[in-house]
C-alpha positions, 0 to 999 in steps of 0.5 A, spaced: 157 386 154 154 384 161 151 377 162 146 377 168 146 372 173 139 369 171 142 368 164 148 364 167 143 360 171 138 358 166 144 356 161 147 352 166 140 348 168 140 347 160 146 342 161 146 335 163 148 334 170 155 332 171 158 329 177 164 333 178 168 329 183 174 331 187 180 327 185 183 322 190 190 323 193 193 317 195 200 314 197 205 309 200 211 310 205 215 304 205 222 304 209 227 298 210 233 297 213 237 292 209 244 289 210 246 286 203 252 282 203 254 280 195 247 281 194 244 284 187 243 291 187 240 292 181 234 290 176 235 284 171 235 289 165 241 293 169 244 287 171 245 285 163 247 292 161 253 292 165 260 290 163 264 286 169 271 287 165 271 294 166 268 295 173 272 293 179 270 286 183 263 286 184 262 292 179 256 295 183 252 289 180 253 286 187 252 290 194 256 289 200 253 294 205 248 297 210 242 301 207 236 305 208 231 304 202 225 307 200 222 301 196 218 305 191 214 309 196 210 314 192 204 319 192 199 320 187 193 324 185 187 320 181 180 321 179 174 321 174 168 325 172 162 324 168 162 328 161 157 331 157 156 325 153 152 319 156 157 313 158 163 317 157 168 319 163 175 322 163 180 319 167 187 321 170 192 319 174 199 322 176 203 318 181 211 319 183 216 315 186 218 319 192 225 318 196 223 318 203 231 316 206 233 322 202 239 320 198 236 319 192 232 323 186 226 326 190 221 325 185 221 319 179 215 319 175 211 312 175 204 311 172 201 318 169 196 318 164 190 322 161 184 318 157 177 316 157 173 311 160 168 308 155 163 303 154 168 299 150 174 300 154 179 305 157 183 309 152 189 313 155 196 316 154 202 317 158 207 313 162 204 306 164 206 299 166 208 295 160 203 289 159 209 284 161 209 288 168 202 288 169 201 280 167 205 279 174 198 279 177 201 281 184 204 274 184 211 277 187 211 275 194 216 280 195 214 286 191 217 293 192 222 290 197 229 289 196 228 282 194 223 284 188 222 280 182 225 285 178 232 282 180 231 276 175 225 279 170 226 283 164 219 285 163 218 289 170 218 296 166 214 302 164 213 305 157 213 312 156 209 316 151 205 310 151 198 309 148 193 304 151 187 300 151 184 296 156 178 292 155 172 291 160 172 284 163 167 279 160 166 273 164 173 275 167 177 275 161 180 282 159 185 285 154 190 290 153 194 293 148 199 298 148 203 302 143 209 307 144 212 311 138 220 312 139 220 319 138 227 319 134 230 315 140 237 313 138 239 306 140 246 304 137 246 307 130 238 306 129 233 311 130 226 309 132 221 314 129 215 310 128 208 310 131 209 303 134 216 302 136 214 299 142 208 294 141 205 289 147 198 285 148 196 281 154 190 277 155 188 276 163 183 271 166 181 273 173 175 269 177 174 267 184 180 263 186 184 263 179 188 268 176 192 267 169 195 272 164 199 271 158 203 278 155 208 279 149 212 285 148 216 287 142 221 294 143 228 296 143 233 299 148 240 300 149 245 295 153 252 294 155 252 286 154 257 283 159 258 277 154 259 276 148 259 283 145 262 287 151 260 294 148 254 298 148 249 297 142 242 298 140 237 292 141 231 290 139 227 286 145 222 281 145 219 279 152 213 273 153 210 272 160 205 267 162 203 267 170 198 263 174 196 264 181 191 261 186 188 264 192 184 260 197 179 262 202 183 259 208 189 264 207 193 260 202 195 263 196 201 261 191 203 262 184 208 261 178 211 266 173 215 264 166 218 269 162 222 268 155 226 274 152 230 275 146 235 280 145 237 282 138 243 287 137 243 292 132 250 290 129 251 287 122 252 279 123 250 279 130 246 273 133 240 273 137 241 272 145 236 269 149 234 267 156 229 265 161 226 267 168 221 264 172 218 264 179 214 260 184 212 263 191 206 262 196 204 265 202 200 263 208 196 267 213 197 264 220 193 269 223 189 275 222 195 279 223 201 274 221 203 272 214 209 268 212 211 268 205 217 264 201 219 265 194 224 262 189 226 265 182 231 264 177 234 268 171 238 264 166 241 265 159 247 261 156 248 266 150 249 272 155 253 267 160 249 269 166 245 266 171 242 268 177 238 265 183 234 268 189 231 264 195 227 269 199 223 267 206 219 272 210 213 275 214 209 281 215 205 283 221 199 287 221 199 293 225 193 296 223 188 296 217 193 300 212 200 299 216 205 293 217 212 291 219 215 286 215 222 282 215 225 277 210 232 273 209 234 272 202 240 268 198 242 270 191 247 266 187 250 270 181 254 267 175 256 272 170 262 271 165 266 265 163 273 267 165 277 272 169 278 278 170 270 279 168 267 273 171 263 274 177 261 267 181 258 270 188 253 267 193 250 273 197 245 274 203 240 280 204 237 281 211 231 286 211 226 289 216 221 294 214 215 298 215 209 300 210 204 305 211 198 306 205 194 312 205 
């Protein structure tokens, strides 16, 4: 059957006008030369998931080497388009981490989702930051550098298979809910096959100079505890985080983050294991191009015989609107375990010189 061009044109004219916007391509390249000397080389979650007793001294938990790092370099595509129903837009994003230095996995998924933007908020599904991660509010002064707060905070993770709702902002207050099915993942001997095996919620206030957030997540994982269990088991996790920050007009900004966590091993008769992490930091814009920063953070868990403290100072020098150089020096004190040969008690240092470009 033939359809005339005139008929097609008439049909299109009868449809509501749609805004077919081209998607944005964006990204960031970040490369640094780092010298670690007995300095933590993994996230807090990984730190608690290694067993020093079955590893050589340091066991990969602490690194002593020169390294070239890509520091969460990324590239992504995102966009939104109006739909036929008034007040409704499709939203989408796919962001992948890229390995610029060439010695790691070339691509690793970051935030990726498809959803709808409505009058009552955004509904979307995919791989997305946990509510605890989002609640850091960019208060980490050394985010995505070798001195990232992820070394001492368990809540810096993304959840795959997540279902998300973000509310509009009402007077600076916004809410977020996140749930994720377990998809029959096995943690130890426990099978997670529910619709909301991971569940989180947060409330955020952001207005003028003040930022504040509260977040809570319950989920699950599989971990190898350094103490007292010394075995890989399934774990129920609970994480609560509070953040507050102030950003002044004179280029001064400072803030604090506190996180409490509880791990419940899925072993009959086992006790719950808890701990806490906290951070204080700030920055000062000395000139239009120079910013100096400082930060202190700590992870402490008596139940896990683990204590890690990190002190970092550094600065940024802006080369252009989207390009900068940065340098930092950091000291870490790591204590894990109570007795040899499993005990680790080391003080280490990190020096890093890097360059970052956004597009």
